[in-house]
C-alpha positions as CSV (number, residue, x, y, z in Angstrom):
1,M,21.4,-59.5,-23.1
2,K,19.3,-56.5,-23.7
3,K,19.4,-53.9,-20.8
4,E,16.2,-52.4,-19.9
5,S,16.0,-48.8,-19.3
6,F,14.1,-47.4,-16.1
7,H,12.2,-44.0,-16.3
8,L,10.4,-42.1,-13.6
9,T,6.9,-42.1,-14.9
10,K,4.1,-39.6,-14.0
11,G,1.7,-41.0,-11.3
12,S,4.1,-43.4,-9.8
13,L,4.6,-43.4,-6.0
14,Y,8.0,-42.7,-5.1
15,E,9.9,-42.2,-1.8
16,I,12.8,-39.9,-2.1
17,L,15.9,-39.2,0.3
18,S,17.5,-35.9,-0.3
19,L,19.8,-33.6,1.7
20,G,17.8,-31.2,3.7
21,E,19.2,-28.0,5.5
22,R,22.4,-28.3,7.4
23,D,23.5,-31.7,6.3
24,S,20.0,-33.1,7.6
25,L,18.3,-35.7,5.5
26,L,14.8,-35.1,4.0
27,K,12.3,-37.9,3.4
28,T,9.7,-37.1,0.6
29,R,6.7,-39.6,0.0
30,G,4.3,-39.0,-2.8
31,T,3.2,-39.2,-6.4
32,F,5.7,-38.0,-9.4
33,E,4.0,-34.9,-11.3
34,G,7.0,-34.5,-13.6
35,F,10.1,-32.2,-13.9
36,A,10.6,-28.4,-13.0
37,S,13.3,-26.2,-14.5
38,L,15.0,-24.3,-11.8
39,G,16.9,-21.5,-13.4
40,I,19.0,-21.9,-16.3
41,E,20.7,-25.4,-15.9
42,D,19.1,-27.0,-12.8
43,I,15.9,-29.3,-12.9
44,G,13.8,-30.7,-10.1
45,L,11.4,-33.5,-9.4
46,C,7.9,-32.6,-8.7
47,I,6.4,-34.7,-6.0
48,K,2.7,-34.3,-4.7
49,M,3.1,-35.2,-1.1
50,D,0.9,-37.9,0.2
51,K,-1.0,-38.0,3.7
52,K,2.1,-39.2,5.7
53,H,3.1,-35.5,5.4
54,G,0.3,-34.2,7.4
55,K,-0.9,-30.8,6.7
56,L,1.5,-30.8,3.7
57,A,-0.4,-33.5,2.0
58,G,-1.5,-32.7,-1.4
59,K,1.2,-30.0,-1.7
60,L,3.9,-29.9,-4.4
61,R,7.5,-30.3,-3.2
62,I,10.1,-29.5,-5.9
63,I,13.5,-31.6,-5.1
64,P,16.5,-30.2,-7.1
65,L,18.4,-33.3,-8.7
66,N,21.7,-32.6,-7.3
67,V,20.5,-33.3,-3.8
68,V,18.7,-36.7,-4.5
69,L,20.6,-39.5,-2.6
70,A,18.0,-42.4,-3.1
71,I,14.7,-43.0,-4.9
72,D,12.7,-45.9,-3.6
73,V,9.9,-47.2,-5.9
74,I,6.8,-48.0,-3.7
75,S,4.4,-48.5,-7.1
76,A,5.2,-47.8,-10.5
77,A,2.6,-46.4,-13.0
78,P,2.9,-47.9,-16.4
79,Q,5.2,-46.1,-18.9
80,K,3.3,-44.6,-21.7
81,N,4.8,-45.1,-25.0
82,E,4.2,-41.8,-26.8
83,E,4.6,-41.8,-30.3
84,K,6.1,-38.7,-31.9
85,K,3.8,-37.2,-34.7
86,D,5.6,-36.2,-37.9
87,T,5.1,-32.4,-38.0
88,T,6.8,-31.8,-41.1
89,E,5.0,-29.5,-43.6
90,Y,5.6,-29.6,-47.3
91,V,4.9,-26.7,-49.5
């Protein structure tokens, strides 16, 4: 039986539950825009917040991976199969 892997895809709509300040939970809903490097070793999810966030709609929220508790897939954008081009140069 072949296992299918799942990847976060740019353009997908997700609802993310993460740790907020003082052990509160933070719910973020919006479109996945990619990943951000936070310092040397940390990575965060870049989410463009939707209209449910009121005045913050359209703003980008970066959520560090180490505080993510759950990710709900609201609608998944198709995954693009990017072929790696051979950039080898022969002299």
